[in-house]
C-alpha positions, 0 to 999 in steps of 0.5 A: 517482468524485472522487480527490484526493491532499493533501501532508503537512507537511514533518515528516512527509513522510519517513513519509507519501507522501500523503493521498488521498480517494475519493468516488464514488455507489452503484452499480447493480450493484456490481463487485469491485475488486482492489488490487494490493500496493504496498509501503505501509500504509494509514490508512483511514477510511470516512466513506460506506458501508464495503467488503467484502472477500473473503477466500481462502475467497471469503467477504466480511468487512466493513472497519472504519469505520477501521482501519490496512491492513497490507502487501499481499502477494497481490491484494485483492479489495474491493466497495462496499456503497452511496456511497464516501467515503474517506480514507486516510494513504498511508504510506512504505514504512517510514513506519508503524513509528514509530506502531506498537503491534504487530509490523508483520508481524502485520498483513500482509493485515489490516484492524486496527481503530484501536481495537486499535491505539490503544485510546480515543485511536484510538476519538477519533480516528475520532470527530474525523475522521469528523465533519469535512467537508473534506480540509484539517480531516481532515489537520490532525487526523491529523497532530496525532495522528501527531506526538504518537505519532512514535517517531523512534527506531523508524526504522532508518537501514539499512532506510531506505538499503536502500529508497532502492537498491532504488527507485533499481533499480526492484527490479531488485537481488538480495539478495546485492547488497543485503547486500554493500552494506549489509554486513549478512547476508542474515538479518539484513537479512531480520529488519530488514526484516520488522520495519520493513516486513512484508515481505522485501527480496525482496518489496518488490524484486519489488513496486517492480519490478511497479509499475514494470511496471504504470505501464508497462502502464496508461499503454500504454508498450509495444509487446507484452507481450512487450517489457514483459517486456524493458523490465522486465529479467524473466529470460523470459516465464514468469517475467514471468507468473509474478510478475505473476499472483502479485501481480494475480492475473491475467496481463498480458493479463487485467490489461490487459483488466480494469476495475480503476479502483480499482487504476488510481487508485493507480498513479504518485500518490505 
């Protein structure tokens, strides 16, 4: 498996965390992989075989050749159908809003094809991305596309500053405190977040907090799971397990024992 990350040009760094590519051979026995919510939307291009995505009812649907994946509010279970070749744009938490053509909230947990978002321009972008060979060429094409569509006025300064506060606190801050610091009532702040990110401030805080915990878990920076819960400042062990299972579909013990290689790739690679 070959996973690489690349940085965006400076004028897009406030909106894009990174680009990444993933290539791997066909598995003799395809394994389901779980992707854990991280608060970031992704623009994905499959230049290899497509992936299956498992729905809540257990049925599988094939993902589009190119799409923007909205915010994950729950674990995403996927499975390769052959040789993997993927290129993705990982946006900052609020990074996709300047390019959005439909309400962000309507994209939650969905892979929205590029043609539905950008019409003929989306079809042309997919065609150009798939015929290039190198990551550098793909980055040039997608950055030119995004810069042409950039609507800087769509960025909400209050949302951005609030996100910075949540990140600094590793998600360990109450919505009441965020409302107080921004001098905006809770309901209005939630509306702003829903429009700009697709998540509420509470959901984003829980996501960032859990991501911090997962990094400790996967890097083995803990002695016991009880100590891990304490290190992450969860109220108690039961609260820790509840939140963990909500975002990963597994208990901390089960997660640590699983071969979640796709999930592992995306921790700490901003």
